[in-house]
N, C-alpha and C positions, 0 to 999 in steps of 0.2 A: 402234705409233706410225707414222703415215703420213709418207712423204716425197714430194717433188715428183714423183718418177718412178714412184710406185706407180700401178697402174691403179685405176679407180673406176667403179662403175655409178651413173649418175644417172638416175632414172626408168627409161625404157625403153632407155637408151643407155649403152654401156660405152666408157670413154675409156682410152687407153693410158697417160696420165699426168695429173697434176693441174694442169698449166700451161695457162692459158687465154689466148688472144689476144683481148683485149677489142675492142669495136667502135671504129673510128676513121674518121671522115669524111675522104675524100681527094679528093672532087670530080673524079672522072675517069670518069664515066659519062654522057656527053652523051645528051640525050633520055631520061634515066632508064633506060637500057638497059645492063646489064653487057656488056663487050666483051672482046677478046682480052687487052688490058693487064690488066684485072681478073682474068681467068682465071690469068694467069701470076703475078700478085701473090699470090693466095691459094694457088696451087700451091706456090710457094716456101716457104710458112709452114705446110704441112700436117703438120709434125711436132708442132705444138701438140696437146695432148690434145683441146682443143676450140677451134675458131675461132668467134667471134661476128662475123657479118658487120657491115660498116659499117651505120649506121642506114639503114633502107630504108623509103621512104614507102609507106603503105598505099593512098593515093589521090593524085590530082593536088592536091586541096585540102590534103593533108598535107605537101606540099613546102614547104621554107623556105630551101633553099640551091640554087644552080645546080649542075648536073652531078652530083647525087647519084642513086643508083639507086632505082627503084620496084619494085613487085610487083603492078601493077594492069593490065598489058597482056600480051598473048601474047608480044610481043617480049622484054619484061623477064623473063618466066618462062623463055623459051628461053635467054636470056643467062645467067641464074642457073643453069640446068641444066648449062651448060658449066663454071661455077665449081664447083658442088658435085661434079660428076664428077671434076674435077681434084683436089679435096681428098680425095675417097674413094680415088682411084687412089694418092695419096700416103700412105694409111693413116690419114687424119685424119677428124674429125667436125666438122660445121659447123651452127650454129643461125643463123637469120635474126633480126635485131633489127627488130621491127616499130615503126614510127615515125609519129607525127603531131606536127608541130611546134607546132600551135596558133597562138599569137600571135607566135611567133618566125619571122616570115616578112615578105615584102615583097609589095605588091600586084602587082608585075611578075611574080612567080612563081605567082600564084594564077589559077585559071580566070577568064577574062574580065576580069582586072584587079581582081577583087573584094577587099575587105578580108580579112585573115586572120580566123580564128575563135578564140574563147577562151571560158572560162567566164563572164568578165565583160569589159566594154569598158574595159580598163585597158591602156594602152600600156606595153610593156616597155622599160626603159632598157637596150637591148641592140642588137647588130648582127647582120646576116646577110651571107652571101657571095653576090654577084651577078656573073655573067659577062656582059660587054657584047657587042654584035654583032661587034666587032672581035677578040674572043677574049681580051681582057684582063679582069681581074676585080678586085673590091675589096669591102671590107666597108662596108655601108650601114646606116643606122638602120632598125629594123623599123617596119612600118606600124601605124597605129592599128587595133586589131581590133574586131570586133563580137561581142556576146554570142550564144552558141548558143541556139537555141530548143529546148524539150524534145524535139520530134520529131526534130530534127537530132542530138541526143545519141544517140537510139536508132539512127539511121542510121549514125553513126560506130562504135558498138559492133558493128553488123553488118559494117561495113567491116573491122574487125579480124578478125572471124571469116572473112570471105572471103579476106583476106590470108594468114591462117594456112593455109587450104586451098590457096591458090596456092603457099605455101612448100613444102608437101608435094609438090605437083605439080612443083616445081622441083628436088626431090631433097634438100632440107634435112633434117637429122636432128631438128629441132625448131625452136621459135621462142622468142625472148626478148622479152617485152613491155617496151618502153622506157617506164618510169614515173618517170624521174628527170631531172635536169639542166635543169629549168625548161621542159620541153616540155608538150604538152597535158595528159597525165594528171597530171603534177606540178603544173600550174597549177590543176587541180581540187583537189588535195590540200592546197595551201598556203593559209593564211588571207590572205596578202598579195595573192594573185591571184584569189581566189574570193570574190566578194561576192553570190553568188546567194542567193535566199530560198526556192527550191523544194527538191525532194528531193535535189538535187545541191549544196546549199550550206548554210552555217551550221555545225551541230555536226560533229564529226569523222566520225561515222557516215555523214552525208550527203556530206561531201566525199570520202570514200573509196568511195562507192557506184559511181562511174564506173569506177574501177579494178577492183572486184570483178565488176561486170557484164561487163567485157572479159575478165577471167581466166576467168569462167564460160563465156562464149561460145566462147572459143578452146579451152579444155579439152574442152568437149563436141564441138568440131569435130575436133580432132586427137589428143585424149587428154591427160590431165594429165601423163603421164610424158614428154611431149615439149614441155611448156610450162614456161617460166621467167619470172621477173620481175626487172627491175633497178630499184633504189631508191637515192636519194641523199638521206638524211634531212636534212642541214643545208647542202648546197651552195648558194651564192648564185648559181650559174650562171644566166644569162638572167633575172636580176632576180626571183628567187623567194625568199620567206622565210616563216617561220611563227613565231609567238610561243611555241609550246609543242610543239616537234618530238618530244620524247621520248614524250609521251602519244599523239601522232598515229601515230608509227611503231611503237610497241609494240602499239597497236590493230591496225594493218595486219598486223604479224607474227602476231598471235593469230588473225586471220581467214584469212590465207593458208594457215595450217596445215591448213585443211579441204580443200585442193585437191590434195594429193599431188603437188606440183610436182616437176620435175626438179631445180631449184635456185632459190635466192634469191640475187641478186647485189647486194651492198651497196657503194656507193662511200662511203668514209669521208672525212669532212671536206669541204674545198672541192675540187671536181673539178679535177685538174691542179695543185692547190696543197697547202696544209698539211693533214695528216690531223687535226691538233689543232683546226682551225677549228670553231666551233660557233655555233649560234643559240639563242635562248631564254635562260632564266634560269640554266642550269647546263651544264657540258660534257656533250655527248651520250655516253651509255653504250651502246656497240654490243654489249657482252656482255649487257647487260640485254635488248636487243632480240632477240638470238640466243636467249637462254634462254627468252624469252617464246614464241618460235616453237616450240621443241622441247618446252617445258612443256605447250603446247596441242596436242601430238601432230603437229607438223610432221615430215615425212619427207624433204623435199628436202635436197640438199646445200647448204652455206653457202659462198658465194664472197665473198671480200674483194678490194678493188681500190683503188688510188690510190697510186702512187709506191713500190710494194714493190720492194725490191732482193732479191738472192739470199738474203742472211742473214735479212732480215725475213720473207721467204716461208717459209723453213725453220722459223723460230721459230713462226710462226703455225700451221703444221701440227703441229709438235711439241707445242705447248701446246693443241691442239685448239680453237683459235679459228676455224678454217676447214677446209673440205674441199678447196677449190679456190682458186687465186690467179689473179686477173686481172692481166695485164700489158698496157700500152698502147704507148707510143712506142718502147720497146726493141725491139718486133717490127718497127717501121717500118724501122729502120736495120740490123736483124739478122735476116734471114730464117731463119737457123739458130740462133735464140735458145735453143731447147731444148738443143741441143748445147753452146752456150756456157755455159748454166747448169750443165749436167752436169759440165763440166771446169773451171768457173770461169774461163773465158777472157775476155779484154778485149773491149770492145764497139766497133762502128763508131760514129763521130760522126754525129749527126743533121743533115741538111741542112734547116734551118728554112725556107729560101726555097721549097722544093718541097713543103711539107706539103699545101697546098690547090691543086688544079688543076694542069694541065700534062700532060706525057706520061710517057715512060719514066724520065727523069731523076729521081732521088730517089724512085722508086717501085719499079722492078724491077731497078735496076742496082747495088744495094748488094752488096758482095762477101761470099761465104761464107768460112768458115775454110778456108785452104789453097787458095782460089780465085784 
């Protein structure tokens, strides 16, 4: 029976424990380049068995929020190399979350002020974060997107491949393909945002094709044992929905089993909200999805995420519903969260005002136990 502090090997990577710091956007990388603040932030949290980097744009077109990091320039690769070095010095492992926001962007963040891209020209009822020239920032409505042309889809798949290669050059231990929370890959998956009539639209098999093309390209580039996928089957984040998510994500699980991934990361329910939230005609059965993955010979670890506390995490491992537990905001306010979990210590309060953008305050100044 596994516990939170047992080591585990996922693909080609061995972790010291099963506690994962999930990706969290903090908007503190101007010009899309990681800096010394980012280095210290990740260094402080290196006791996590695995850190998943904040979502990292694979190209300039993939950007949807101000001051988030990229992985498409030499400067960004060099900046990330400082981050990964700090994590490794602290005994941790770190995967890079590869991100393309699709329609969740604003034209001011796009090359030449162009519209964002999406599977279909459907505007999301969502907002994104923009930093103004005077340094202040605010959430603004996303811009109307345009539908991707078939040749552009192939180019984006290749962009993921190149970003994975850049992640290895930056010293990451692997990559997590961000296929959830209403961003580009998820927009292709969901019937509510994909109205295409070509090979990437219509039936489930077509809507999932973009994801599998990306997984295949990335796995061939860096190895399947350093490749992972994040999915959020029923979250309404960024205005996505599907009328039959169980069939869609069971199919995805059955096909992902062929890739020998490091892990599959599943956000349960509404991201940042209730795990009981569902879409479609019946409550979503995550155990059915997991069993589908393993029944079709999937070998990757299974990670669950969304509001897990210490007791819930212990129970999920004891009942073999998961191999890894992803934790989010608890790691923001508690850089020594692993130690606090181990001894069941109280947690620092979270400063909501400093979650997005800013400097050291609310980023690298949270106290450690005994500090």
